[in-house]
N, C-alpha and C positions, 0 to 999 in steps of 0.2 A: 471593485476593479478599478484601477489607476489607468486611464486610457494612455496617458503620457509615457508610463513605464512600459505598457504593453506594445507600443508603437516605436520603442527605442530599436536601433540596430542590434544585432547579436552581440557585438563587442560590448556595447553599453550594458547589455542584459547580463552578460557574464560578470561584468564589474560589479553590478549590482548584487548579483548572487553571491559573489565572494565576500563582499561587505557584509551581508547578512550573515554569512558563516563565520566571519571573523568575530562578529558581535556574540554569536552563539558560544564560540571558543571561550570568550571572555566571561560569559555569563554562568555557563554550566560545568559541573565537575564530572558528571557521568554521561556521555553522549551516547545515544543510540541512533542508528540510520536505518530507516525502513527500506527493505529490498523486496521486490515482488517478482523479479525476472523480467520485468518489463523496461521499455526505453526510458521513461520518466525517472524511475528509480535509479536506472543505470547511470543516466546523466547527473542525478543528484549525488550519487554515491562517488563519482568521478570528481565532481567539484569539491565535495567534502575531503577527498583524499588530498587535494591541493593545499588545504588550509589546515585541517585538524590531523594531529598524529595518532591520537588515542581515542577510538571509538569502537562501539560493537555494532555489527550488522544484524538486524532482527528480519527474519522471514517468517510471515504468518502461514504456517503450514496446515492447510485444511485437510491434507490427505486426498484432495480431489484435483491436483494440479496435472497439466500435461507432463508426460516423460521429459520433454524438451525443457520444461521449466526447472525440473529437479537437476537435470543434467547442466543447465546454465547456471543455477545456483552454486553448484559444486565448483565449476570452473571460475566463477566470480570470486569465490572464497580463495582460490589459489592465485588469482590475479593481483587482488588487493592484500593478500597476506594477512587476513583478519578473519577469525572465526565467525562464522555464521551461526546465530542462535535461532533455532526452531521454535517458534511460539506455536504450541499445539495443545488442542484439548484432547488428551489422550483417552480420558474416560468416555467421552461421547463417541470417539471413533472406535473404541473397543465395544461399546454397548450396540453400535449401529451394526456393522458387520452384516449388511444385507437385510437387516430387519427394521421394524419400527422402533424408534427410540422413545420410551416412555418416561415421564417425569418421575415416577415413583421408583424407577430403577436406577436413578442418578444420585450422586451425592448432593449434600445440602446446597453448596454453592451453585451448581447448575440448575438445581430445582428452583432456587430463588431467581435465578437469571430468566427461566422459562416462565415463571410467575409475572415478571415484570412485563413481559410481552404477551401474556394471557395464551399460553400454549400448554397443553398437557401431554401431546406426543407428536411426533413428526418423523418424516423421512429425509434422510441425509440427500442433498442435491434436488429434492422434490419440493419440499416445504421450505422456501428461500429464507423467510424471516428468521424462524428458529434456528435454521442451519447455519446462516451467516452470523448470527449473534453469538451462538456458543462457539463456532469453530473459528470465527475471526475476532470479533469484539472482546469476548471473555478471555480467549487465548492470548490476544494482544495486551490487555489491560493487566492480566496476571503476570505475564512475562515482565513488563516494564516494572511492576511493583517488586517482583522477586528479585531482580538484578539492580534495582535502585536507580533506574534511568531519571534523571531531572530534565533532560533536554532531548526530545525525540525529533529528528529531522526526516522529513518525507517530501516526495516529489509531486505534490498535487499542484494543479495549475488552475488559474482563474476561468480559462475558457473550456475546461473540460466538461463542467456540469453547471447548472444554474445554482445548485446549492453551495457551490464553491466561490462564487463571484464576490462574496463578501468576506472572505478569509483574509487574514493579515499575516504578515511575515513571522510574527510572533503571537501565539495564541495560548493563553494559560488555561490549564486543566486543574483538577483538583490536586494532584499530586506530582505534575510535570508541565512542561511547556512544549508545545508543538512549534516546530520551526519549518517555514515553507520557503526554501531559497529560490524556487523557480516559478513561483506564483505567476510572474509576468511573462513568462515564455509561452510560445505557441507550439503546436505539434511540429510545424516546419522547423522552428528554432531547435527544438530537441533533435530532429533528424540531421539538421546542418551541423550541429555540434558533435553528434556521434561519428559522422562521416569525416568531418575536419579532424577530429582527434584519433581516427581510426580505430575506434572502439568496436570490439566484437560484441555483437548483439544477439538477442534471441533468434534462433532460426525460424520461429514461428511466424515472424513478420514476412519472411520471404515465401511463406506458403498461404498467404492470402488473410492472414489475421492482422487487424489494425490495432486492436487493444485486447490485452491478455488477461483473463481472469481464470477461475476454476473451469476445468474442463467441461462439465456438463451445462455451464452457463455461457459459454463462449462459442461464436460461430465466425467463420470467414465472412467478409463483406466484399461487396463488389467495388471496383475502383471508382465509381461515381458516387459512392455513399456520401451523403451530406456530413456525417459526423463520425469521428473516429470510434465512438463507443457504440455505433449501430449494431455491431455484432455481438454485443453483450445483451443478455436477457433483459428487457426493459421492464418487466414487473421486478426484477431484481434491483435495477437502478433506483426505483422508488423505495424499496426496502432499505437500501443502502443510505438513503437520505435520513431515514428514520434511525438507523443504527448509528450514524454520526452523532446523532443527539444523545445516544448512550455510550459514546466514548470511542467509537471507531474512527479511522482516518478520514 
């Protein structure tokens, strides 16, 4: 985490973000932008639209999102006039359908992924590590591979989680590079940008949610909560740290 960048005023932070995106535009031929329906990805997408003309929006669709998220994704697609690709592990969602997902009932790819994390069966939304790995990491990676993304832009920030404090603006992976243009922003910076630009944001924020994830793992938080992710299932936060090592954002 670069303290000097983190303590810049918002105008300076915007300039830095735009420079990162200009560099990404020059480096990559097929750019994807991650969109979650949340404030950070909205800000990132809006900045991208200022710099890059041709990009794909990628929404990791776990089938477990709030209705408000799906509605907002649809409205965002209309606003930016860019198709949103739903990264989805259809096989797992079909096998789940209210029952235990068993490894032997899945295809080879999903079986191999469960073996990596040493699970034989799980309940969607209950057993968070296998659920998140198959519905997020695997769906995300397979979609990037299928559509040939070489540069993936997402809205993670240094101050969100301890595991993100060492992230860099450009982070190489096996078959693509991650680009993080708002690493140096704070939660307050994001909201200032949204309000200054008059961006329409997810209505869940006005209903007491401060950070938005899958519905079963996200709760409202009190106004005096210390951290914006206090409403997210904390055991899931630990799981997500491990999943990042397996290829998630």
